[in-house]
FIFIFI-953746 format. One line per 4 residues: number of its first residue (from 1); their letters; for each residue x, y, z of N, C-alpha, C. Coordinates in steps of 0.02 Angstrom, whole numbers. Layout:
N
NUM) a) X,Y,Z,X,Y,Z,X,Y,Z | ... .
***
This chain:
395
1) mkey) 4929,1890,4920,4959,1913,4981,4956,1860,5035 | 4999,1868,5085,5001,1820,5139,4939,1825,5183 | 4919,1768,5209,4865,1767,5258,4896,1754,5325 | 4895,1803,5369,4930,1797,5433,4889,1758,5484 .
5) ktll) 4925,1724,5528,4893,1687,5582,4919,1711,5650 | 4985,1726,5653,5018,1743,5716,5041,1816,5715 | 5019,1855,5764,5039,1924,5771,5078,1933,5835 | 5140,1958,5829,5184,1970,5886,5184,2044,5902 .
9) fdid) 5162,2061,5963,5156,2132,5982,5209,2152,6032 | 5244,2206,6016,5285,2241,6066,5236,2275,6114 | 5260,2293,6174,5216,2327,6222,5231,2402,6226 | 5290,2420,6252,5305,2490,6265,5311,2530,6201 .
13) gtll) 5270,2582,6196,5272,2624,6137,5228,2599,6081 | 5201,2538,6089,5158,2509,6038,5087,2500,6064 | 5079,2467,6120,5013,2459,6152,5006,2504,6213 | 5061,2511,6250,5061,2553,6309,5103,2616,6297 .
17) dfkk) 5078,2672,6322,5113,2736,6314,5168,2740,6366 | 5228,2717,6347,5284,2714,6394,5306,2784,6415 | 5302,2833,6370,5324,2901,6387,5283,2928,6446 | 5217,2918,6444,5175,2941,6499,5190,2903,6564 .
21) aedy) 5198,2836,6557,5213,2796,6616,5281,2815,6646 | 5329,2826,6602,5396,2846,6624,5394,2914,6659 | 5357,2961,6631,5351,3027,6660,5320,3024,6730 | 5267,2983,6735,5234,2974,6801,5283,2943,6851 .
25) amhk) 5317,2889,6831,5361,2853,6877,5421,2896,6898 | 5449,2933,6851,5507,2975,6867,5487,3030,6917 | 5433,3066,6903,5412,3119,6948,5392,3092,7017 | 5358,3035,7017,5336,3006,7081,5396,2985,7123 .
29) tfsd) 5444,2951,7093,5502,2926,7129,5546,2983,7153 | 5558,3032,7111,5598,3090,7131,5564,3127,7188 | 5498,3136,7182,5460,3171,7234,5463,3135,7300 | 5457,3068,7298,5460,3028,7359,5527,3035,7395 .
33) hhle) 5579,3051,7357,5647,3060,7385,5663,3134,7396 | 5612,3176,7389,5620,3249,7399,5672,3278,7353 | 5671,3253,7291,5717,3278,7240,5676,3311,7185 | 5703,3364,7156,5670,3398,7101,5692,3369,7035 .
37) ltse) 5644,3349,6994,5660,3322,6927,5652,3378,6876 | 5708,3409,6859,5706,3463,6809,5713,3434,6739 | 5699,3474,6688,5706,3451,6619,5779,3435,6603 | 5825,3473,6634,5896,3461,6623,5917,3393,6651 .
41) ifei) 5892,3377,6711,5908,3312,6742,5879,3255,6700 | 5817,3265,6677,5786,3212,6636,5824,3201,6571 | 5849,3253,6540,5888,3246,6479,5952,3207,6491 | 5985,3219,6548,6045,3182,6565,6028,3108,6576 .
45) yeei) 5972,3096,6611,5950,3027,6622,5936,2992,6556 | 5900,3025,6511,5883,2995,6447,5946,2977,6407 | 5996,3020,6410,6058,3006,6374,6093,2944,6402 | 6095,2939,6469,6125,2880,6501,6085,2817,6486 .
49) nskl) 6019,2822,6494,5975,2765,6484,5976,2740,6412 | 5974,2786,6365,5974,2768,6294,6038,2731,6275 | 6094,2755,6300,6159,2722,6286,6160,2651,6315 | 6134,2642,6375,6133,2576,6406,6088,2528,6367 .
53) wkdf) 6029,2551,6345,5983,2508,6308,6012,2489,6240 | 6047,2534,6208,6079,2517,6144,6133,2464,6154 | 6171,2471,6207,6222,2420,6223,6189,2353,6238 | 6131,2355,6270,6094,2294,6285,6070,2260,6221 .
57) elgl) 6042,2299,6175,6017,2271,6112,6074,2242,6071 | 6133,2270,6078,6192,2245,6042,6223,2185,6078 | 6198,2168,6137,6224,2110,6174,6287,2125,6213 | 6303,2189,6223,6364,2208,6258,6356,2205,6334 .
61) idkk) 6295,2215,6358,6281,2211,6430,6215,2174,6440 | 6201,2153,6501,6138,2118,6515,6086,2167,6542 | 6024,2143,6549,5969,2186,6571,5982,2214,6641 | 6010,2172,6685,6022,2194,6753,6069,2254,6755 .
65) tvvy) 6118,2254,6711,6164,2311,6708,6129,2374,6686 | 6082,2367,6638,6044,2425,6615,6007,2457,6673 | 5965,2418,6705,5918,2447,6754,5952,2465,6820 | 6004,2430,6838,6034,2444,6904,6096,2487,6902 .
69) trfv) 6112,2515,6844,6168,2563,6842,6147,2632,6817 | 6087,2637,6786,6069,2702,6756,6061,2757,6809 | 6028,2742,6865,6021,2793,6917,6085,2802,6957 | 6124,2749,6963,6190,2754,6995,6233,2804,6956 .
73) klfk) 6234,2796,6889,6272,2841,6846,6244,2912,6849 | 6177,2918,6850,6146,2984,6851,6164,3022,6915 | 6157,2989,6972,6170,3023,7036,6244,3040,7044 | 6286,2996,7017,6358,3010,7020,6375,3072,6979 .
77) klgi) 6345,3077,6920,6357,3134,6875,6331,3199,6905 | 6274,3194,6942,6244,3253,6971,6270,3269,7041 | 6310,3223,7069,6337,3233,7136,6284,3227,7190 | 6233,3185,7178,6179,3174,7226,6192,3111,7266 .
81) nedg) 6186,3116,7331,6200,3059,7375,6136,3017,7385 | 6124,2972,7336,6066,2928,7338,6087,2858,7318 | 6052,2808,7345,6064,2738,7327,6028,2724,7260 | 6066,2721,7206,6038,2713,7139,6002,2646,7130 .
85) vafe) 6025,2594,7163,5995,2528,7157,5926,2527,7191 | 5922,2554,7251,5858,2557,7287,5810,2604,7250 | 5837,2657,7223,5796,2705,7185,5765,2670,7124 | 5804,2627,7091,5779,2590,7033,5721,2545,7052 .
89) deyq) 5726,2511,7109,5671,2467,7131,5607,2506,7141 | 5612,2565,7171,5553,2606,7181,5525,2632,7115 | 5571,2650,7071,5551,2675,7004,5513,2620,6966 | 5538,2558,6968,5505,2503,6934,5436,2490,6962 .
93) wnlg) 5428,2497,7027,5363,2487,7058,5314,2540,7032 | 5337,2602,7031,5295,2656,7006,5281,2649,6931 | 5331,2626,6894,5322,2616,6822,5270,2562,6809 | 5271,2511,6851,5223,2456,6843,5151,2477,6857 .
97) hgty) 5142,2535,6888,5075,2561,6903,5057,2620,6857 | 5101,2634,6810,5088,2686,6761,5053,2656,6701 | 4988,2647,6706,4951,2611,6655,4917,2659,6605 | 4954,2676,6554,4929,2721,6503,4928,2685,6436 .
101) likh) 4871,2682,6404,4864,2646,6341,4874,2692,6281 | 4902,2664,6228,4905,2699,6164,4834,2701,6136 | 4817,2754,6101,4750,2762,6073,4731,2702,6030 | 4672,2676,6039,4642,2619,6002,4672,2551,6020 .
105) aiei) 4714,2548,6072,4747,2484,6090,4696,2430,6108 | 4650,2446,6154,4599,2397,6175,4555,2378,6116 | 4534,2427,6079,4490,2416,6022,4520,2368,5971 | 4584,2378,5955,4616,2337,5904,4632,2267,5932 .
109) leyl) 4649,2262,5996,4662,2196,6025,4598,2155,6028 | 4543,2188,6046,4478,2155,6048,4460,2126,5980 | 4472,2164,5928,4456,2143,5860,4503,2088,5836 | 4568,2098,5844,4618,2051,5817,4619,1984,5854 .
113) skky) 4606,1986,5919,4610,1923,5958,4557,1873,5937 | 4505,1896,5903,4452,1850,5878,4471,1819,5811 | 4521,1846,5778,4540,1822,5712,4611,1794,5707 | 4654,1813,5754,4724,1793,5751,4748,1769,5819 .
117) dlyv) 4806,1736,5819,4839,1717,5882,4888,1773,5900 | 4876,1805,5957,4917,1862,5978,4967,1842,6032 | 5028,1869,6027,5080,1856,6076,5116,1921,6093 | 5141,1926,6154,5181,1983,6175,5255,1965,6166 .
121) vtng) 5294,2011,6137,5367,2004,6132,5397,2070,6157 | 5430,2068,6215,5453,2130,6246,5522,2124,6278 | 5558,2179,6278,5623,2183,6312,5616,2214,6381 | 5556,2229,6402,5545,2263,6465,5561,2220,6525 .
125) vast) 5562,2251,6584,5574,2216,6647,5513,2172,6662 | 5525,2108,6676,5471,2059,6681,5418,2078,6732 | 5438,2094,6794,5389,2109,6846,5347,2170,6828 | 5378,2220,6797,5342,2281,6777,5292,2266,6721 .
129) qynr) 5313,2227,6671,5269,2212,6615,5209,2170,6637 | 5222,2120,6677,5167,2077,6701,5116,2118,6741 | 5141,2163,6782,5097,2203,6824,5053,2249,6782 | 5083,2281,6733,5045,2328,6691,4993,2291,6649 .
133) lkll) 5012,2234,6621,4965,2194,6582,4906,2171,6625 | 4922,2152,6688,4870,2129,6734,4823,2186,6754 | 4851,2244,6770,4810,2301,6791,4763,2324,6736 | 4786,2319,6674,4746,2340,6617,4703,2284,6588 .
137) dlnk) 4709,2225,6618,4670,2166,6595,4684,2150,6522 | 4747,2154,6502,4765,2139,6433,4785,2066,6422 | 4799,2030,6477,4821,1961,6471,4773,1918,6430 | 4709,1933,6436,4658,1891,6404,4663,1892,6328 .
141) yfkd) 4697,1940,6300,4702,1945,6227,4760,1904,6198 | 4806,1882,6241,4867,1851,6217,4872,1777,6234 | 4897,1738,6187,4908,1667,6197,4967,1655,6244 | 5017,1698,6240,5077,1691,6283,5114,1758,6284 .
145) ifis) 5159,1765,6333,5198,1826,6341,5272,1807,6343 | 5310,1835,6298,5382,1820,6294,5422,1882,6314 | 5461,1876,6368,5499,1932,6395,5573,1914,6394 | 5613,1958,6367,5684,1944,6357,5720,1927,6422 .
149) eeig) 5700,1959,6476,5731,1946,6542,5724,1873,6562 | 5668,1842,6544,5656,1772,6561,5687,1724,6510 | 5693,1747,6448,5719,1704,6395,5795,1701,6396 | 5826,1757,6414,5899,1759,6415,5929,1792,6354 .
153) yqkp) 5887,1809,6307,5907,1846,6246,5856,1901,6234 | 5876,1953,6200,5832,2010,6188,5823,2024,6114 | 5768,2057,6098,5759,2083,6030,5816,2132,6017 | 5848,2132,5959,5829,2099,5897,5866,2032,5885 .
157) kief) 5895,2002,5937,5934,1941,5927,5890,1884,5902 | 5918,1846,5856,5882,1790,5826,5866,1737,5879 | 5909,1731,5931,5897,1682,5983,5832,1696,6021 | 5816,1760,6030,5753,1778,6063,5694,1752,6023 .
161) fdyc) 5696,1764,5958,5640,1744,5915,5638,1668,5905 | 5696,1636,5902,5697,1563,5897,5661,1532,5957 | 5673,1560,6015,5640,1535,6076,5565,1544,6070 | 5543,1603,6049,5471,1616,6041,5440,1567,5992 .
165) frhi) 5472,1559,5935,5444,1516,5883,5438,1444,5907 | 5486,1421,5946,5484,1352,5972,5426,1342,6020 | 5404,1396,6052,5352,1391,6102,5283,1414,6077 | 5277,1424,6012,5213,1440,5982,5189,1380,5942 .
169) ehfd) 5134,1353,5961,5108,1291,5930,5093,1302,5856 | 5117,1256,5815,5106,1257,5742,5129,1323,5710 | 5185,1349,5734,5209,1413,5709,5233,1408,5637 | 5215,1458,5596,5236,1461,5526,5261,1532,5513 .
173) kdka) 5326,1538,5497,5356,1604,5484,5319,1643,5431 | 5295,1608,5380,5262,1641,5324,5195,1671,5344 | 5170,1652,5403,5105,1677,5425,5112,1719,5489 | 5173,1745,5500,5186,1784,5561,5204,1856,5544 .
177) liig) 5183,1902,5589,5196,1973,5580,5213,2003,5648 | 5267,2043,5651,5283,2078,5713,5262,2151,5707 | 5230,2177,5759,5208,2246,5761,5243,2281,5818 | 5279,2335,5803,5315,2371,5856,5335,2440,5835 .
181) dslt) 5359,2480,5883,5376,2549,5870,5451,2560,5861 | 5492,2510,5878,5564,2519,5876,5595,2489,5812 | 5633,2531,5776,5668,2507,5717,5723,2459,5736 | 5758,2474,5791,5818,2436,5809,5803,2369,5842 .
185) sdmq) 5748,2364,5880,5733,2301,5913,5676,2262,5880 | 5620,2295,5865,5562,2261,5837,5571,2247,5762 | 5583,2299,5724,5588,2291,5651,5651,2252,5631 | 5707,2270,5661,5769,2234,5646,5763,2162,5670 .
189) ggin) 5729,2153,5726,5719,2085,5752,5677,2043,5704 | 5625,2073,5676,5584,2038,5627,5624,2019,5565 | 5666,2065,5543,5709,2052,5485,5757,1995,5500 | 5787,1997,5559,5834,1944,5579,5799,1876,5582 .
193) aqid) 5736,1877,5604,5699,1814,5613,5664,1793,5548 | 5668,1835,5497,5639,1820,5431,5562,1814,5434 | 5532,1862,5470,5460,1867,5470,5442,1938,5448 | 5379,1948,5428,5357,2014,5405,5354,2064,5463 .
197) tcwy) 5363,2127,5445,5367,2179,5495,5316,2234,5483 | 5289,2261,5538,5242,2318,5535,5265,2369,5586 | 5286,2426,5561,5313,2479,5604,5257,2527,5625 | 5245,2531,5690,5199,2581,5717,5238,2646,5724 .
201) npqh) 5222,2694,5682,5262,2754,5674,5218,2817,5678 | 5192,2832,5739,5146,2889,5745,5179,2957,5732 | 5245,2959,5737,5281,3022,5726,5297,3035,5652 | 5281,2986,5609,5295,2992,5537,5370,3000,5524 .
205) dkas) 5410,2964,5563,5483,2966,5552,5501,2928,5489 | 5561,2941,5464,5584,2908,5403,5617,2842,5421 | 5600,2790,5385,5628,2723,5398,5699,2719,5371 | 5743,2689,5411,5813,2681,5390,5827,2610,5367 .
209) ikid) 5778,2566,5375,5784,2497,5352,5721,2477,5314 | 5724,2423,5277,5667,2401,5237,5614,2370,5283 | 5553,2395,5279,5498,2372,5320,5440,2353,5275 | 5403,2302,5294,5348,2278,5251,5288,2325,5254 .
213) yiih) 5268,2345,5314,5210,2388,5322,5224,2443,5373 | 5194,2501,5362,5201,2557,5409,5132,2584,5425 | 5117,2591,5490,5054,2621,5511,5068,2679,5558 | 5021,2726,5561,5030,2784,5605,4978,2785,5661 .
217) dlke) 4931,2739,5658,4878,2732,5707,4862,2658,5713 | 4854,2632,5774,4840,2561,5783,4777,2539,5747 | 4729,2584,5738,4667,2567,5705,4679,2546,5633 | 4734,2569,5603,4750,2551,5534,4762,2476,5526 .
221) lenm) 4782,2443,5581,4797,2371,5577,4737,2331,5552 | 4678,2350,5575,4617,2314,5557,4609,2311,5481 | 4611,2369,5450,4601,2371,5377,4660,2343,5339 | 4721,2356,5365,4781,2330,5332,4780,2254,5328 .
225) leik) 4764,2222,5384,4763,2149,5385,4704,2121,5345 | 4649,2157,5345,4591,2136,5305,4608,2136,5231 | 4643,2188,5209,4664,2192,5139,4711,2135,5123 | 4761,2124,5166,4811,2072,5153,4779,2003,5150 .
229) nnqs) 4734,1989,5196,4704,1922,5199,4651,1911,5146 | 4619,1965,5123,4567,1957,5071,4595,1956,5001 | 4656,1980,4992,4685,1984,4926,4738,1929,4917 | 4716,1867,4923,4763,1811,4919,4792,1802,4849 .
233) dyts) 4760,1832,4799,4785,1827,4730,4835,1882,4714 | 4852,1923,4764,4896,1980,4752,4955,1979,4800 | 5010,2008,4777,5067,2022,4819,5076,2097,4821 | 5118,2123,4865,5126,2196,4870,5198,2217,4866 .
237) isat) 5208,2278,4841,5274,2309,4836,5272,2372,4878 | 5312,2376,4931,5314,2436,4973,5352,2492,4939 | 5326,2553,4945,5357,2610,4913,5349,2673,4956 | 5391,2722,4941,5390,2787,4976,5375,2842,4925 .
241) vmnr) 5333,2889,4946,5318,2946,4903,5381,2990,4898 | 5403,3003,4837,5465,3042,4828,5453,3111,4798 | 5394,3122,4770,5381,3187,4740,5306,3199,4735 | 5286,3261,4749,5216,3280,4744,5213,3355,4729 .
245) kvga) 5188,3372,4671,5188,3442,4649,5130,3480,4682 | 5145,3540,4705,5094,3581,4739,5035,3594,4694 | 5047,3609,4631,4993,3625,4585,4950,3565,4566 | 4974,3505,4579,4936,3444,4562,4932,3398,4623 .
249) wydn) 4925,3428,4682,4928,3391,4746,4876,3336,4750 | 4817,3349,4725,4763,3299,4729,4753,3261,4664 | 4799,3268,4618,4795,3233,4554,4840,3172,4552 | 4903,3182,4569,4951,3126,4564,5010,3137,4610 .
253) ltid) 5050,3084,4616,5112,3086,4654,5160,3035,4624 | 5223,3040,4644,5274,2994,4618,5303,2952,4674 | 5310,2887,4662,5339,2842,4711,5406,2816,4688 | 5445,2789,4734,5514,2769,4720,5522,2696,4696 .
257) kgsk) 5470,2668,4667,5474,2601,4639,5451,2603,4566 | 5485,2563,4523,5468,2564,4452,5470,2495,4422 | 5482,2492,4357,5480,2428,4321,5533,2379,4346 | 5589,2405,4370,5641,2362,4397,5617,2324,4459 .
261) dgve) 5565,2352,4492,5538,2321,4552,5475,2280,4537 | 5454,2280,4473,5394,2242,4454,5331,2282,4448 | 5335,2349,4456,5276,2392,4451,5255,2399,4378 | 5190,2396,4366,5163,2404,4298,5106,2453,4297 .
265) egda) 5093,2482,4239,5036,2528,4231,4971,2491,4248 | 4926,2525,4283,4862,2495,4301,4861,2463,4370 | 4920,2452,4401,4922,2422,4467,4887,2468,4518 | 4851,2437,4564,4818,2475,4618,4869,2496,4670 .
269) vits) 4858,2555,4700,4903,2581,4751,4862,2593,4815 | 4885,2566,4870,4849,2570,4933,4894,2595,4989 | 4864,2614,5044,4898,2624,5107,4866,2576,5157 | 4888,2578,5219,4857,2534,5268,4784,2552,5281 .
273) ygli) 4763,2611,5260,4693,2631,5267,4649,2604,5211 | 4676,2602,5149,4636,2580,5093,4664,2606,5027 | 4622,2605,4975,4642,2625,4908,4654,2700,4903 | 4709,2719,4868,4721,2791,4856,4726,2806,4781 .
277) gkii) 4738,2755,4738,4743,2770,4667,4770,2712,4626 | 4796,2728,4567,4823,2676,4523,4885,2703,4486 | 4928,2657,4465,4988,2675,4427,4969,2694,4356 | 4992,2752,4333,4976,2773,4264,5039,2781,4220 .
281) kvtn) 5098,2785,4252,5159,2791,4213,5216,2760,4252 | 5259,2722,4217,5313,2686,4250,5379,2699,4215 | 5431,2714,4254,5500,2715,4228,5538,2660,4264 | 5601,2654,4251,5640,2600,4282,5638,2602,4358 .
285) yssn) 5644,2663,4386,5652,2668,4458,5599,2711,4493 | 5548,2731,4458,5494,2770,4489,5429,2760,4451 | 5373,2780,4482,5308,2773,4450,5263,2831,4471 | 5217,2849,4425,5170,2903,4439,5102,2872,4458 .
289) vkll) 5073,2898,4511,5010,2872,4538,4954,2923,4527 | 4900,2902,4494,4841,2944,4487,4798,2933,4548 | 4782,2986,4584,4747,2981,4648,4671,2977,4640 | 4638,2948,4690,4565,2944,4690,4533,3013,4684 .
293) tsvn) 4566,3062,4710,4538,3129,4710,4538,3161,4640 | 4566,3126,4592,4564,3151,4523,4512,3115,4481 | 4466,3078,4514,4415,3042,4477,4372,3091,4437 | 4353,3070,4376,4309,3110,4333,4276,3062,4284 .
297) enfq) 4244,3089,4233,4208,3047,4185,4254,2999,4148 | 4318,3016,4145,4367,2973,4111,4402,2925,4159 | 4391,2934,4223,4423,2891,4273,4372,2876,4328 | 4328,2828,4315,4276,2809,4362,4292,2741,4393 .
301) isvk) 4268,2730,4454,4283,2668,4490,4218,2635,4511 | 4211,2571,4495,4153,2532,4516,4159,2517,4591 | 4107,2538,4629,4110,2530,4702,4047,2496,4728 | 4053,2473,4790,3997,2441,4825,3989,2473,4893 .
305) iese) 3928,2495,4908,3913,2522,4974,3885,2465,5016 | 3919,2448,5070,3899,2392,5112,3855,2415,5169 | 3797,2383,5177,3754,2397,5234,3732,2330,5264 | 3698,2332,5320,3678,2270,5354,3626,2231,5314 .
309) tesi) 3586,2266,5275,3532,2232,5239,3552,2210,5169 | 3589,2252,5132,3607,2235,5064,3667,2277,5041 | 3695,2257,4984,3749,2296,4954,3722,2335,4895 | 3745,2397,4889,3721,2441,4836,3780,2460,4792 .
313) ygll) 3772,2451,4727,3826,2463,4680,3819,2531,4646 | 3877,2562,4630,3876,2626,4596,3945,2642,4567 | 3951,2703,4541,4015,2725,4511,4040,2787,4549 | 4103,2783,4570,4136,2840,4599,4160,2883,4540 .
317) snyk) 4133,2944,4535,4146,2981,4473,4167,3054,4483 | 4176,3075,4546,4195,3145,4555,4224,3155,4625 | 4257,3212,4634,4284,3231,4699,4271,3305,4708 | 4239,3322,4764,4220,3392,4775,4216,3407,4850 .
321) ddyl) 4247,3462,4869,4243,3486,4939,4262,3431,4989 | 4316,3397,4975,4344,3345,5019,4304,3279,5019 | 4255,3272,4973,4216,3211,4969,4224,3177,4901 | 4227,3110,4902,4220,3071,4841,4146,3063,4829 .
325) iisg) 4125,3064,4766,4053,3067,4751,4029,3008,4710 | 3975,2977,4733,3941,2924,4696,3873,2951,4675 | 3861,2954,4610,3798,2983,4585,3750,2928,4561 | 3685,2948,4556,3635,2905,4525,3612,2846,4566 .
329) isnn) 3616,2849,4633,3591,2795,4676,3516,2805,4687 | 3477,2754,4675,3404,2760,4680,3383,2773,4752 | 3324,2805,4758,3300,2826,4824,3267,2770,4864 | 3256,2712,4833,3220,2659,4868,3267,2613,4908 .
333) keip) 3329,2632,4914,3377,2592,4952,3404,2634,5010 | 3398,2606,5070,3422,2642,5130,3497,2634,5138 | 3532,2689,5148,3604,2688,5158,3620,2723,5224 | 3635,2685,5277,3651,2716,5341,3715,2758,5335 .
337) tysk) 3717,2812,5374,3778,2853,5376,3837,2811,5401 | 3894,2823,5373,3956,2788,5389,3957,2716,5366 | 3919,2702,5311,3924,2636,5280,3991,2631,5243 | 4018,2571,5243,4083,2560,5211,4076,2558,5135 .
341) vvtt) 4122,2591,5100,4124,2591,5027,4188,2556,5004 | 4181,2503,4963,4238,2464,4941,4237,2454,4865 | 4293,2433,4838,4296,2418,4767,4258,2353,4753 | 4230,2348,4691,4194,2287,4672,4237,2239,4634 .
345) gldn) 4288,2265,4600,4329,2223,4557,4297,2210,4490 | 4237,2236,4479,4200,2222,4417,4229,2258,4356 | 4266,2314,4369,4293,2352,4312,4363,2329,4293 | 4387,2276,4327,4453,2247,4313,4511,2297,4324 .
349) rfps) 4497,2352,4357,4549,2400,4372,4581,2387,4440 | 4538,2368,4487,4561,2359,4555,4536,2293,4583 | 4572,2263,4630,4547,2203,4664,4483,2220,4701 | 4442,2172,4714,4380,2183,4751,4392,2189,4826 .
353) gili) 4347,2225,4859,4348,2227,4932,4397,2275,4964 | 4430,2319,4925,4477,2367,4954,4438,2428,4978 | 4449,2447,5040,4414,2503,5069,4431,2568,5032 | 4380,2607,5018,4388,2673,4987,4371,2728,5038 .
357) gyte) 4317,2718,5075,4297,2767,5125,4230,2750,5156 | 4198,2800,5185,4135,2789,5220,4085,2843,5200 | 4022,2823,5192,3970,2872,5172,3961,2923,5228 | 3956,2985,5208,3951,3040,5256,3883,3075,5253 .
361) keek) 3860,3087,5192,3795,3121,5184,3767,3106,5115 | 3704,3125,5102,3675,3113,5036,3633,3174,5016 | 3620,3178,4950,3583,3235,4923,3537,3210,4867 | 3472,3223,4873,3424,3200,4823,3424,3247,4763 .
365) dnfd) 3407,3219,4704,3403,3261,4645,3336,3299,4644 | 3327,3343,4596,3267,3386,4593,3202,3348,4584 | 3207,3287,4556,3148,3247,4542,3135,3193,4595 | 3177,3192,4646,3171,3144,4701,3173,3072,4676 .
369) lart) 3213,3061,4624,3220,2993,4596,3286,2960,4613 | 3337,3000,4622,3404,2973,4635,3441,3018,4684 | 3495,2990,4710,3535,3027,4760,3608,3029,4740 | 3641,3079,4767,3713,3084,4763,3740,3067,4833 .
373) iyvs) 3785,3019,4836,3814,2998,4900,3883,3028,4908 | 3895,3060,4965,3960,3091,4979,4001,3044,5024 | 4061,3029,5002,4103,2980,5036,4166,3013,5064 | 4178,3004,5127,4239,3029,5159,4294,2978,5147 .
377) pahs) 4350,2996,5113,4404,2948,5099,4432,2916,5162 | 4448,2851,5158,4476,2816,5216,4543,2844,5236 | 4581,2866,5186,4647,2896,5200,4646,2968,5177 | 4661,3014,5222,4667,3084,5202,4722,3090,5150 .
381) lddi) 4704,3115,5092,4752,3120,5037,4794,3183,5042 | 4787,3219,5098,4830,3277,5110,4902,3255,5125 | 4908,3200,5161,4973,3178,5185,4983,3104,5173 | 5023,3087,5123,5038,3017,5107,5114,3009,5102 .
385) tyvs) 5141,2963,5140,5213,2952,5140,5232,2882,5115 | 5198,2831,5141,5213,2762,5123,5153,2729,5091 | 5164,2691,5038,5111,2657,5002,5132,2586,4984 | 5084,2547,4960,5098,2480,4933,5065,2474,4865 .
389) vlkk) 5101,2443,4818,5074,2431,4752,5052,2358,4749 | 4989,2346,4730,4963,2278,4727,4978,2246,4659 | 5006,2187,4660,5023,2149,4599,4986,2083,4599 | 4951,2069,4545,4916,2005,4539,4967,1949,4530 .
393) vek) 4958,1896,4569,5003,1839,4566,4986,1796,4505 | 5035,1784,4463,5023,1740,4405,5019,1668,4427 | 4967,1634,4406,4958,1563,4426,4972,1517,4368 .
***
């Protein structure tokens, strides 16, 4: 797998909660002008605004036209006698003070900034974006900030990304990843620029274009990148779950990739959280995945429990009451709660170091000689939509 060096972050909807900031700014600006912001008025505004931004992304209009005509059009449609241009300036000021973070944003930036070079890539209004980043003290995490208004081109245009790449020292496309919430600007922009893409998709929407990675929580980035960078001997095949039988919900599922895509029996299957199973049957265009929750005496996995003092090895051999179970661990080894459990690679079934879950509790046997360790899976196997199949690279 690729080892990334450069991470390009979108802001609105990815790191900052734009919906909350927009709601605050709209209500504040309308209130300051003694106007009532009803749900009907907001819907009309969203329709006008969305159409203008789409035209902007297509290169049909410039940023100034977007921001300085949306309220003009809105007030004209509503028959309200207000200066739309002046209203926009006040709205932008209020928007710039609407500092709402997406869950885990600070936590993930703190972690990633120590391991990767982080950059901002945004289509937002420059003054607003700078102010929000400053108020939230996010500037310290980024090497540079690229804003379409200053560059003269916007995402998803290749010219925007060409400019960014020229201004990133020692930039390598093969080691770059863009993370964003927009399919049309962020993901399509990454595709146009020929870099890998990671779609932040908290709503679990269906992708309409090919994307390399999909996450639903920013915290997933940590484990996703750790897997990618630690598995240099492997490449991945992105797939979508296409079938899951109710009667065998925790036993297996079917994905939309098969032998035509390079999938083979025995390949490990992961999500951005960690390991979920292995391929057990392959057809030309689909494959069947045996899930971790179907582990038994015939399907055991060699695992390692990581703690600060030492690593403890065991076999994952059962699933019960929402826990994966490791049996036969001796009592003379201390295992702190929430210790990480990963694959060892010793059984030749799975690559080493892939996260499986975290220790939750333990239970001693009747003779006080050994313990059963209960592991909470890293990925809830109740809901799985997108997966990756790991393929060993032939050398």
